C-alpha positions as CSV (number, residue, x, y, z in Angstrom):
1,M,1.9,-12.8,11.1
2,M,-0.5,-15.0,8.9
3,D,-3.4,-13.7,10.3
4,L,-2.0,-10.0,9.2
5,I,-1.3,-11.4,5.8
6,G,-4.8,-12.6,5.6
7,R,-6.0,-9.3,6.2
8,I,-4.1,-7.3,3.7
9,A,-5.2,-10.1,1.1
10,T,-8.6,-8.8,1.4
11,P,-10.3,-6.2,-0.6
12,V,-10.1,-3.8,2.1
13,G,-7.0,-4.5,3.1
14,K,-5.2,-3.9,0.0
15,K,-7.0,-0.6,-0.3
16,M,-5.7,-0.1,3.0
17,L,-2.1,-0.5,2.0
18,M,-2.5,1.6,-1.3
19,G,-3.4,3.9,1.0
20,I,-1.0,3.9,3.7
21,T,2.1,3.5,0.9
22,G,0.7,6.0,-1.1
23,L,0.5,8.3,1.6
24,G,4.4,7.7,2.5
25,F,5.2,8.4,-0.9
26,C,3.5,11.8,-0.7
27,G,5.3,12.7,2.2
28,F,8.7,11.7,0.1
29,L,8.0,13.5,-2.7
30,V,7.7,16.9,-0.3
31,V,11.0,16.0,1.5
32,H,13.0,15.4,-1.6
33,L,11.5,18.2,-3.4
34,A,12.6,20.7,-0.6
35,G,16.0,19.2,-1.1
36,N,15.9,19.4,-4.7
37,L,15.3,23.0,-4.6
38,T,18.4,23.7,-2.8
39,L,19.7,23.6,-6.8
40,F,18.6,26.6,-7.1
41,R,21.1,28.4,-4.9
42,G,24.2,26.9,-6.2
43,A,26.9,23.8,-6.0
44,G,27.6,24.6,-2.6
45,A,24.4,24.9,-1.0
46,F,23.2,21.1,-3.2
47,A,26.6,19.8,-1.7
48,E,25.7,21.0,2.0
49,Y,22.3,19.3,1.3
50,T,23.6,15.8,-0.1
51,E,26.5,15.8,2.7
52,K,24.0,16.1,5.6
53,L,21.6,13.6,3.8
54,H,24.3,10.8,3.5
55,S,25.9,11.5,7.0
56,L,22.6,10.1,8.3
57,G,24.2,6.9,7.6
58,L,22.2,3.6,8.5
59,L,18.9,6.1,9.2
60,L,19.5,6.8,5.4
61,T,19.9,3.3,4.4
62,V,17.0,1.9,6.3
63,S,14.7,4.5,5.0
64,E,15.7,3.6,1.2
65,F,14.9,0.0,2.3
66,V,11.6,0.9,3.5
67,L,10.9,3.3,0.3
68,L,11.8,0.3,-1.8
69,L,9.4,-2.2,0.0
70,M,6.6,0.0,0.0
71,A,7.0,1.0,-3.6
72,L,7.1,-3.2,-4.4
73,A,4.0,-3.1,-1.8
74,H,2.3,-0.2,-3.8
75,V,3.1,-1.5,-7.2
76,L,2.4,-4.9,-6.7
77,T,-0.9,-4.4,-5.2
78,G,-2.2,-1.5,-7.6
79,V,-1.9,-3.8,-10.4
80,V,-3.6,-7.0,-8.7
81,L,-6.4,-4.2,-7.8
82,A,-6.6,-3.3,-11.7
83,L,-6.8,-6.7,-12.6
84,E,-9.5,-7.8,-9.9
85,N,-11.7,-4.6,-10.9
86,W,-11.2,-5.5,-15.0
87,R,-12.5,-9.1,-14.2
88,A,-15.2,-8.3,-12.1
89,R,-16.6,-5.6,-14.5
90,P,-14.9,-6.4,-18.1
91,E,-18.2,-4.7,-19.8
92,R,-19.0,-1.8,-17.8
93,Y,-15.3,-0.8,-17.7
94,Q,-15.7,1.3,-20.9
95,V,-18.7,3.1,-19.4
96,T,-17.7,3.8,-15.9
97,A,-13.9,5.1,-17.5
98,R,-15.9,7.8,-19.1
99,H,-18.8,8.6,-16.7
100,G,-19.9,8.8,-13.0
101,G,-17.6,12.1,-12.0
102,R,-14.2,10.3,-12.8
103,T,-11.4,12.7,-13.4
104,L,-8.6,12.6,-15.4
105,G,-6.6,11.4,-12.8
106,S,-8.7,8.8,-11.7
107,A,-9.1,7.3,-14.9
108,T,-5.7,7.0,-15.8
109,M,-4.1,5.8,-12.2
110,I,-2.9,2.4,-13.8
111,Y,-1.4,4.2,-16.2
112,T,0.6,7.1,-14.6
113,G,1.2,4.7,-11.6
114,L,3.5,2.2,-14.2
115,L,4.8,6.0,-16.0
116,A,5.7,7.3,-13.0
117,L,7.3,3.7,-11.8
118,S,9.8,3.5,-15.0
119,F,10.3,7.3,-14.5
120,I,11.7,7.0,-11.0
121,V,14.1,3.7,-12.3
122,L,15.6,5.7,-14.9
123,H,15.9,8.5,-12.5
124,L,17.7,6.3,-9.9
125,I,20.0,5.0,-12.4
126,G,20.9,8.4,-14.2
127,F,21.6,10.5,-10.5
128,K,22.0,8.0,-7.4
129,F,23.5,5.4,-9.1
130,S,25.9,6.8,-12.2
131,P,28.2,9.3,-10.1
132,P,31.1,7.9,-8.5
133,S,30.9,7.4,-4.5
134,G,31.5,10.6,-3.1
135,A,31.8,12.9,-6.2
136,S,29.7,16.1,-6.7
137,R,26.2,15.4,-8.3
138,Y,25.8,19.1,-9.0
139,P,27.9,18.6,-12.7
140,V,25.8,15.8,-12.9
141,V,22.5,17.6,-12.9
142,V,23.7,20.5,-15.0
143,E,25.0,18.0,-17.9
144,T,22.3,15.8,-17.9
145,F,19.7,19.0,-18.1
146,S,21.4,20.1,-20.8
147,R,20.0,17.7,-22.9
148,L,16.6,18.0,-24.4
149,T,15.6,14.5,-24.6
150,Y,16.5,14.0,-20.8
151,V,14.4,17.7,-19.9
152,G,11.6,16.4,-22.3
153,A,11.3,12.7,-20.5
154,Y,11.7,14.3,-16.9
155,L,8.7,16.3,-17.4
156,L,6.8,13.7,-19.2
157,G,7.7,11.7,-15.9
158,I,6.6,14.4,-13.4
159,L,3.3,15.0,-15.3
160,A,2.3,11.4,-14.8
161,I,3.4,11.7,-11.1
162,S,1.4,15.0,-11.0
163,F,-1.6,13.1,-12.3
164,H,-1.1,10.1,-9.9
165,V,-1.2,12.2,-6.6
166,S,-3.9,14.5,-7.9
167,H,-6.2,11.4,-6.9
168,G,-4.1,9.3,-4.9
169,F,-3.5,11.5,-2.2
170,W,-7.7,12.1,-1.3
171,S,-8.4,8.8,-2.5
172,A,-5.9,7.2,0.1
173,F,-8.0,8.5,3.0
174,Q,-10.9,7.3,1.7
175,S,-9.1,4.1,1.8
176,L,-8.1,4.5,4.7
177,G,-11.7,5.5,6.1
178,A,-10.4,8.9,7.6
179,N,-12.7,11.0,5.0
180,G,-16.1,12.2,5.4
181,E,-18.7,14.2,3.6
182,G,-17.4,17.5,5.1
183,S,-13.8,16.6,4.6
184,T,-13.7,15.0,1.3
185,P,-14.1,18.7,-0.8
186,F,-10.8,19.6,1.5
187,L,-8.8,16.8,0.7
188,M,-9.5,16.9,-3.1
189,R,-8.4,20.7,-2.8
190,C,-5.3,19.4,-1.0
191,A,-4.7,16.9,-3.7
192,T,-5.1,19.3,-6.4
193,W,-2.5,21.9,-4.5
194,L,-0.2,19.1,-3.9
195,A,-0.1,18.0,-7.6
196,V,0.3,21.7,-8.7
197,G,3.4,21.9,-6.1
198,V,4.8,18.8,-7.4
199,G,4.7,19.6,-10.7
200,I,5.6,23.0,-10.8
201,G,8.4,22.5,-8.6
202,F,10.1,19.4,-9.6
203,G,9.3,20.5,-13.1
204,S,11.0,24.1,-13.1
205,I,14.1,22.6,-12.0
206,P,15.2,21.0,-15.5
207,L,13.6,23.9,-17.3
208,V,15.8,26.4,-15.6
209,F,18.9,24.3,-16.0
210,F,18.5,23.8,-19.6
211,L,17.4,27.5,-20.3
212,L,20.6,28.6,-18.3
């Protein structure tokens, strides 16, 4: 156990942990989006989806606990790596942040990550913990997305997540040593497609409900 912790504590280990947890959340985003899109089919379809989800019982509880651990590991490791990078190159950072082929997604990873974390916390408070146990969440969605301030905050959060994914997805494979000269361009394109899909998919929900 101590040997495993020691390996994770190394720079390579921390990057691998970031990669594994990052890919895990990319998978969660896709699954979560597929479920949320049932909102467009009406209250009945969304209720059926949530009932099936909660029928998983212990499996759902364990999955949520694993996601929480992954979130803590990803955020804490990301902050530690950012601080280590900042300390290692305090004078060069202002230059490298603007040159060397860095994208907007890569240059803003720490900021979009923290913004995404804030959004997720508010999102959980508003949708997971606010409705009474057993109550339908569809009316909550309708009421929440009728407020312009929440719609704006939701879209800002999704934009942050999309930018984070646009770099994080392909760099996760790089951290795990699973990329190569030929595969990197493909992974970068996949990251762009995933980011756009996440942005349009999640972003369309509050817009449609607000405009209805």
